[in-house]
C-alpha positions in Angstrom: 0.0 0.0 0.0 1.8 3.1 -1.2 1.9 6.2 1.0 -0.6 8.8 0.2 -0.6 12.2 2.0 -3.9 12.1 4.0 -5.9 14.7 5.8 -7.8 13.5 8.8 -10.9 15.7 8.5 -12.7 14.5 11.7 -10.9 14.2 15.0 -11.3 15.6 18.5 -8.9 16.6 21.3 -10.4 17.5 24.6 -9.9 18.4 28.2 -12.2 16.2 30.3 -13.1 19.0 32.7 -14.6 21.0 29.9 -16.9 18.2 28.8 -19.8 17.5 31.1 -21.1 14.8 28.9 -17.9 12.8 29.5 -17.1 13.9 33.1 -20.6 13.4 34.5 -22.5 10.2 35.1 -22.5 8.0 32.0 -25.7 7.9 30.0 -26.4 5.6 27.0 -25.0 7.0 23.8 -24.7 5.8 20.2 -21.2 4.6 20.7 -21.9 2.5 23.8 -19.9 2.5 27.1 -17.3 5.1 26.9 -15.3 5.0 30.2 -12.0 4.4 28.3 -12.2 7.9 26.8 -13.3 9.7 29.9 -10.0 11.4 30.2 -8.0 14.1 28.6 -7.2 13.4 24.9 -4.3 15.7 24.0 -2.9 16.6 20.6 0.3 14.7 21.7 -1.7 11.5 22.2 -3.5 12.0 18.8 -0.1 12.5 17.1 1.1 9.3 18.7 -2.0 7.5 17.5 -1.4 8.5 13.8 2.3 7.5 13.9 3.1 5.2 11.1 0.2 6.3 9.0 0.3 8.9 6.2 -1.6 11.7 8.0 -0.1 15.1 7.1 -2.9 17.5 8.4 -5.9 17.3 10.6 -9.2 19.2 11.2 -10.7 19.5 14.7 -14.5 19.2 15.2 -16.2 20.8 18.1 -17.0 18.6 21.2 -19.9 20.4 22.8 -18.4 22.4 25.7 -21.1 23.8 28.1 -23.6 26.3 26.7 -22.0 29.7 26.4 -18.5 28.4 26.0 -18.4 27.9 22.2 -15.9 30.7 21.7 -13.8 29.4 24.6 -13.5 26.0 22.9 -12.5 27.5 19.6 -10.0 29.9 21.3 -8.4 26.9 23.1 -8.2 24.9 19.9 -6.5 27.9 18.2 -4.0 28.0 21.1 -3.1 24.4 20.6 -2.7 24.9 16.8 -0.6 28.0 17.4 1.7 26.1 19.8 2.0 22.8 18.0 0.9 23.3 14.4 -1.9 20.8 14.9 -4.8 20.8 14.1 -4.7 22.8 10.9 -8.3 23.9 10.9 -11.2 24.0 13.2 -15.0 23.5 12.9 -16.4 25.4 15.8 -19.9 25.4 17.4 -22.6 28.0 17.4 -26.3 27.8 18.2 -27.6 29.3 15.0 -31.0 30.0 16.5 -29.5 32.2 19.2 -30.3 35.9 18.9 -26.6 36.7 19.3 -25.4 34.0 16.8 -24.1 36.7 14.4 -21.8 38.2 17.1 -20.4 34.7 18.0 -19.9 33.7 14.3 -18.0 37.0 13.7 -15.7 36.4 16.7 -15.1 32.7 15.6 -14.3 33.8 12.1 -11.5 36.0 13.3 -9.7 33.0 14.7 -7.4 31.9 11.9 -8.1 28.2 12.2 -11.9 28.5 11.9 -13.3 27.0 8.7 -16.9 26.1 9.6 -19.6 25.6 12.1 -21.3 22.4 13.4 -24.5 22.3 15.3 -25.7 18.8 15.7 -29.2 18.4 14.3 -29.7 14.7 14.4 -32.8 13.4 16.0 -34.1 9.9 16.3 -37.1 8.1 17.9 -34.5 6.2 19.9 -33.5 8.8 22.5 -30.0 7.1 22.8 -29.4 8.3 19.2 -30.8 11.8 19.5 -29.0 15.1 20.0 -31.4 17.8 18.8 -34.7 18.4 20.7 -36.7 17.5 17.6 -36.2 16.6 13.9 -37.0 19.9 12.3 -34.6 22.4 13.9 -33.2 23.2 10.5 -36.6 24.4 9.3 -37.0 27.2 11.9 -36.8 30.8 10.6 -34.5 32.0 13.4 -32.1 29.1 12.9 -32.0 29.7 9.2 -31.3 33.4 9.8 -28.2 32.2 11.7 -27.1 29.9 9.0 -27.3 32.7 6.4 -24.6 34.5 8.4 -22.0 31.9 7.7 -21.8 33.0 4.1 -20.7 36.5 5.3 -17.5 34.9 6.6 -16.9 32.1 4.1 -17.7 29.3 6.6 -19.1 25.9 5.7 -21.8 24.1 7.7 -21.3 20.5 8.9 -24.8 18.9 8.9 -25.3 15.8 11.1 -28.7 14.1 10.4 -30.3 10.7 10.1 -31.7 9.3 6.9 -35.3 10.4 7.6 -34.1 14.0 8.0 -32.3 14.1 4.7 -35.3 15.3 2.6 -35.4 18.4 4.9 -31.6 18.5 4.6 -31.8 18.6 0.8 -34.4 21.4 0.9 -32.1 23.3 3.2 -29.1 23.0 0.9 -31.2 24.1 -2.1 -32.4 27.1 -0.1 -28.8 28.1 0.6 -27.0 27.2 -2.7 -24.0 29.4 -1.9 -23.3 27.6 1.4 -21.0 24.6 1.4 -22.5 21.7 3.4 -20.7 18.6 4.8 -22.8 15.6 5.7 -21.4 14.0 8.7 -20.6 10.3 8.9 -22.1 9.5 5.5 -25.5 10.0 6.9 -25.2 7.8 9.9 -26.5 4.5 8.6 -28.1 2.9 11.7 -30.8 0.7 10.2 -29.4 -1.9 7.8 -32.7 -3.6 7.2 -33.9 -3.6 3.5 -36.3 -0.7 4.4 -33.6 1.2 6.3 -31.2 0.9 3.5 -33.8 2.2 1.0 -34.5 5.3 3.2 -30.8 6.0 3.5 -30.1 5.6 -0.2 -33.1 7.8 -1.2 -31.9 10.4 1.4 -28.4 10.3 0.1 -29.7 10.7 -3.5 -31.7 13.8 -2.6 -28.5 15.3 -1.0 -26.3 14.3 -3.9 -28.6 16.3 -6.2 -27.5 19.4 -4.4 -24.0 20.3 -5.8 -23.1 22.2 -2.5 -23.4 19.1 -0.4 -20.3 17.0 0.4 -19.8 13.9 2.5 -17.4 13.0 5.3 -16.7 9.3 5.3 -16.2 9.0 9.1 -17.8 7.3 12.0 -18.5 4.2 9.9 -18.2 1.8 12.9 -20.3 3.8 15.3 -23.5 1.7 15.1 -21.7 -1.7 15.1 -18.9 -0.7 17.6 -16.3 -2.3 15.4 -13.9 -1.6 12.5 -15.3 -3.7 9.7 -14.0 -3.6 6.2 -17.2 -5.1 4.7 -19.4 -2.4 6.2 -16.9 0.4 5.5 -16.5 -0.6 1.9 -20.3 -0.9 1.4 -21.0 2.6 2.8 -18.0 4.2 0.9 -19.0 2.5 -2.4 -22.6 3.6 -2.2 -21.8 7.1 -1.2 -19.0 7.7 -3.8 -21.3 6.3 -6.5 -23.8 9.1 -5.7 -21.5 12.0 -4.9 -18.3 11.3 -6.7 -14.9 11.2 -5.1 -14.5 15.0 -5.5 -17.3 15.5 -2.9 -16.2 12.8 -0.4 -13.3 12.7 2.1 -11.9 10.6 5.0 -12.3 11.3 8.7 -11.2 9.2 11.6 -13.7 10.2 14.3 -10.9 9.7 16.8 -10.9 9.2 19.7 -14.5 7.9 19.6 -13.5 5.0 17.3 -10.7 4.3 19.7 -13.3 2.5 21.8 -13.1 -0.4 19.5 -10.0 -0.1 17.3 -6.6 1.7 17.0 -5.8 4.4 14.5 -3.5 2.3 12.3 -6.1 -0.4 12.0 -8.8 2.1 11.1 -6.7 3.8 8.6 -5.4 0.7 6.9 -8.9 -0.7 6.8 -10.3 2.4 5.2 -7.4 2.4 2.6 -8.3 -1.3 1.8 -12.0 -0.3 1.5 -11.2 2.2 -1.2 -8.5 0.2 -3.0 -10.7 -0.6 -6.0 -11.1 3.1 -6.8 -8.7 4.8 -9.2 -5.6 6.5 -7.9 -7.1 9.9 -8.6 -10.3 9.1 -6.7 -8.3 7.7 -3.8 -6.2 10.9 -3.7 -9.4 13.0 -3.7 -10.9 11.1 -0.8 -7.8 11.0 1.3 -6.5 14.5 0.6 -7.7 16.7 -2.2 -11.4 17.2 -1.3 -10.7 18.1 2.3 -7.8 20.3 1.4 -10.1 22.3 -0.9 -13.2 22.5 1.3 -11.2 23.5 4.5 -8.6 25.6 2.6 -5.6 23.8 4.1 -3.9 22.7 0.8 
């Protein structure tokens, strides 16, 4: 397997005391029991995890610090980047429905690492899988007013939704054609029954019809709590067939995936899952798409 410079477009570092969802009593979550990651996860540990792989740059994704501390999180990430050179870009958090969202977005945009915003919108009938208070947050007028402000600063939006929310997601993308969207975790395939696969495929197709929507191929072991090449290859193949490699890119979702695998195994399994694609498409997925979207070429 020849070396390919790779951008990890989905990883987290964190300080445990800043994350109540980790430091408080454990509650059921998508990724199962998470005691092993209830500790500081530093950039030094992350760089140790990627040793021996071909990772040349990384992008941090917000980790839901307590309400009112979104700027504090982004400023801390910026300080780590300034000190160590890693991560190379940051996707910060903002509650886009907040009346002061515009002020926060403007402050975040002044931090040189900021490239986008994530506010988790995924809702599911199973409360263990839900994050948003309901399935239609993205349809609210106040929330959309906040989303419109991202364009003023050249920021993308990372949209995290389940398959039955994708029709609304496609309508959102069509309503904001100048905004770049990134679909998290290839749409979080959690129901692999024939009916579940049909809803997921139809949802992906509706999003693929929006040229401003891209896909992050990350978190592919979340619902099986394992690093499985068969599942990874299936999801990647289906997604790339709809979106094309130029709109798809790799993300590790570390350290969450560290609950059931190590980084080298995850990375080599992903490389094997895309091995049938052309060299050009592999390079797009591993490096070029993320470099373009997050402006870290």
